[in-house]
C-alpha positions in Angstrom: -7.4 -30.7 -37.8 -8.8 -34.0 -39.3 -11.0 -33.6 -42.4 -14.5 -35.0 -42.4 -13.2 -37.7 -44.7 -10.4 -38.8 -42.4 -12.8 -38.9 -39.5 -15.1 -41.2 -41.5 -12.1 -43.4 -42.5 -11.1 -43.7 -38.8 -14.6 -44.5 -37.7 -14.8 -47.1 -40.5 -11.5 -48.6 -39.4 -12.6 -48.9 -35.8 -15.9 -50.5 -36.9 -14.0 -53.0 -39.1 -11.6 -53.9 -36.3 -14.5 -54.5 -33.9 -16.3 -56.7 -36.4 -13.1 -58.8 -36.9 -12.6 -59.2 -33.2 -16.3 -60.2 -32.7 -16.0 -62.8 -35.4 -12.7 -64.1 -34.0 -14.2 -64.5 -30.5 -17.1 -66.5 -31.9 -14.9 -68.8 -34.1 -12.2 -69.3 -31.4 -14.8 -70.1 -28.7 -16.2 -72.7 -31.1 -13.2 -74.2 -32.8 -10.2 -73.0 -30.8 -7.4 -70.8 -32.1 -5.6 -73.7 -33.7 -8.8 -74.8 -35.5 -9.5 -71.3 -36.8 -7.6 -69.7 -39.7 -7.3 -66.0 -40.5 -9.0 -66.8 -43.8 -12.1 -68.1 -41.9 -12.3 -65.0 -39.8 -11.7 -62.6 -42.7 -14.4 -64.2 -44.9 -17.0 -64.1 -42.1 -16.0 -60.5 -41.2 -16.4 -59.5 -44.8 -12.8 -58.4 -45.4 -9.9 -59.9 -47.3 -7.1 -61.6 -45.4 -4.8 -58.8 -46.4 -7.3 -56.3 -45.0 -7.4 -58.3 -41.7 -3.6 -58.3 -41.5 -3.7 -54.5 -42.1 -5.6 -54.1 -38.9 -3.8 -56.7 -36.8 -0.5 -57.6 -38.4 -0.5 -61.3 -37.3 -2.7 -64.0 -35.9 -1.0 -63.6 -32.5 -1.9 -59.9 -32.5 -5.5 -60.8 -33.2 -5.5 -63.4 -30.5 -4.3 -60.7 -28.0 -7.1 -58.4 -29.2 -9.6 -61.3 -28.5 -8.1 -61.7 -25.0 -8.4 -57.9 -24.4 -12.1 -58.3 -25.2 -12.4 -61.1 -22.7 -10.5 -59.2 -19.9 -12.8 -56.2 -20.4 -15.8 -58.4 -20.2 -14.6 -60.1 -17.0 -13.7 -56.9 -15.3 -17.1 -55.4 -16.2 -19.2 -58.2 -14.6 -16.9 -58.6 -11.6 -16.3 -55.0 -10.7 -18.4 -52.9 -13.0 -20.9 -52.0 -10.3 -18.6 -51.9 -7.3 -14.8 -51.9 -7.3 -14.7 -53.3 -3.8 -17.8 -55.6 -3.3 -16.3 -57.5 -0.4 -17.9 -60.9 0.3 -20.7 -60.0 -2.1 -18.4 -61.1 -4.8 -19.6 -64.6 -4.5 -23.2 -63.4 -5.3 -21.9 -61.4 -8.2 -20.3 -64.5 -9.6 -23.4 -66.6 -8.9 -25.7 -64.1 -10.7 -23.4 -64.1 -13.7 -23.3 -67.9 -13.9 -27.1 -68.1 -13.5 -27.4 -65.9 -16.6 -25.5 -68.4 -18.8 -28.4 -70.7 -19.8 -30.5 -67.8 -21.1 -27.9 -66.8 -23.6 -28.4 -68.0 -27.2 -25.4 -69.7 -28.7 -24.8 -66.9 -31.2 -24.8 -64.3 -28.5 -21.4 -62.5 -27.9 -21.5 -63.1 -24.2 -22.0 -66.8 -24.7 -18.9 -66.9 -26.9 -16.9 -65.0 -24.4 -17.8 -67.5 -21.7 -16.6 -70.4 -23.8 -13.5 -68.6 -25.0 -11.7 -68.7 -21.7 -11.9 -72.5 -21.4 -10.9 -73.1 -25.0 -7.9 -70.8 -25.0 -6.7 -72.0 -21.6 -6.8 -75.6 -22.8 -4.8 -74.8 -25.9 -2.1 -72.9 -24.0 -1.3 -75.1 -21.0 2.2 -75.7 -22.3 4.8 -73.0 -21.4 6.1 -72.9 -24.9 2.8 -71.7 -26.4 2.4 -68.1 -27.6 -0.3 -67.1 -25.1 0.8 -69.0 -22.0 2.7 -66.0 -20.5 -0.2 -63.7 -20.8 -2.7 -66.2 -19.6 -0.5 -67.0 -16.6 -0.2 -63.3 -15.8 -3.9 -62.8 -16.2 -4.6 -65.6 -13.7 -2.2 -64.1 -11.2 -3.8 -60.7 -11.6 -7.3 -62.1 -11.1 -6.3 -64.0 -8.0 -4.6 -60.8 -6.6 -7.7 -58.7 -7.2 -10.1 -61.2 -5.7 -7.8 -61.8 -2.7 -7.7 -58.0 -2.2 -11.5 -57.8 -2.3 -11.7 -60.6 0.3 -9.0 -59.0 2.5 -11.0 -55.8 2.5 -14.0 -57.8 3.6 -12.0 -59.1 6.5 -10.9 -55.6 7.5 -14.6 -54.5 7.6 -15.6 -57.5 9.6 -17.6 -59.1 6.8 -15.4 -62.2 6.6 -13.8 -64.5 9.2 -10.2 -63.6 10.1 -9.0 -67.2 10.0 -9.5 -67.5 6.3 -6.5 -66.9 4.0 -7.8 -64.5 1.3 -5.4 -65.7 -1.4 -6.2 -69.4 -0.9 -9.9 -68.6 -0.9 -9.5 -66.5 -4.1 -7.8 -69.5 -5.8 -10.6 -71.7 -4.7 -13.2 -69.3 -6.0 -11.5 -69.1 -9.4 -11.1 -72.9 -9.5 -14.9 -73.2 -8.9 -15.6 -70.8 -11.8 -13.3 -72.6 -14.2 -14.7 -76.0 -13.3 -18.4 -75.1 -13.5 -17.8 -73.2 -16.8 -16.1 -76.3 -18.4 -18.8 -78.6 -17.2 -21.6 -76.4 -18.5 -19.9 -76.0 -21.9 -19.7 -79.8 -22.2 -23.3 -80.3 -21.0 -25.5 -77.1 -21.2 -28.4 -79.0 -19.6 -26.8 -79.1 -16.1 -28.5 -76.9 -13.5 -25.7 -74.3 -13.5 -27.9 -71.6 -12.0 -28.9 -73.8 -9.0 -25.3 -75.0 -8.5 -24.1 -71.4 -8.5 -26.7 -70.2 -6.0 -26.1 -73.1 -3.7 -22.3 -72.5 -3.9 -22.8 -68.8 -3.0 -25.1 -69.6 -0.1 -22.5 -72.1 1.2 -19.6 -69.7 0.8 -21.6 -66.9 2.6 -22.4 -69.2 5.5 -18.9 -70.5 5.7 -17.1 -67.1 5.5 -19.3 -64.8 7.4 -18.4 -64.4 11.1 -21.0 -65.5 13.6 -21.3 -61.9 14.9 -21.9 -60.4 11.4 -24.9 -60.3 9.2 -24.6 -62.5 6.0 -23.5 -60.7 2.9 -26.5 -59.5 1.0 -27.2 -61.1 -2.4 
């Protein structure tokens, strides 16, 4: 049985790891992985570089922990309330995007939004360390969104003549594009664009005999 001291040490270790990942997310979203050193992250997190490497072993391991945080964040806002939202997924996405402008720049969610675009841009080449994981993550997301749309078709919520996988690719492309545009120019009306897109998708995808997907 663990002693009270070992429990405390374990809790402290978890807290330290979480703090390092939070700092890494913020730095990488702002400067990219290539523009961020382990020393930068360690200093901001209040640990030595040796201490950081004790927890993560290498910069690649820390980057994967950062991606783990992003994946958990994405899964929560997409499917946290309903694992099979059907056509309502377009409104889930629109509500998420509409929330972006209200986030302060030092907010952890703001950093996670920017993180995806920055890491993707740095790892387009197939010889980069994170390319395989990012490519697999993209395929997994497409698969899940396509499965959600396919379920909507089976329930009569979505037109039968729409290819769920191609539509899933289109949806993700819209998300990536609007995210990049907003990061470059935070003054664009991202909320209005997202709502208009969701309205258009709902009108386009809902069969004439079915009620539009609720917001």
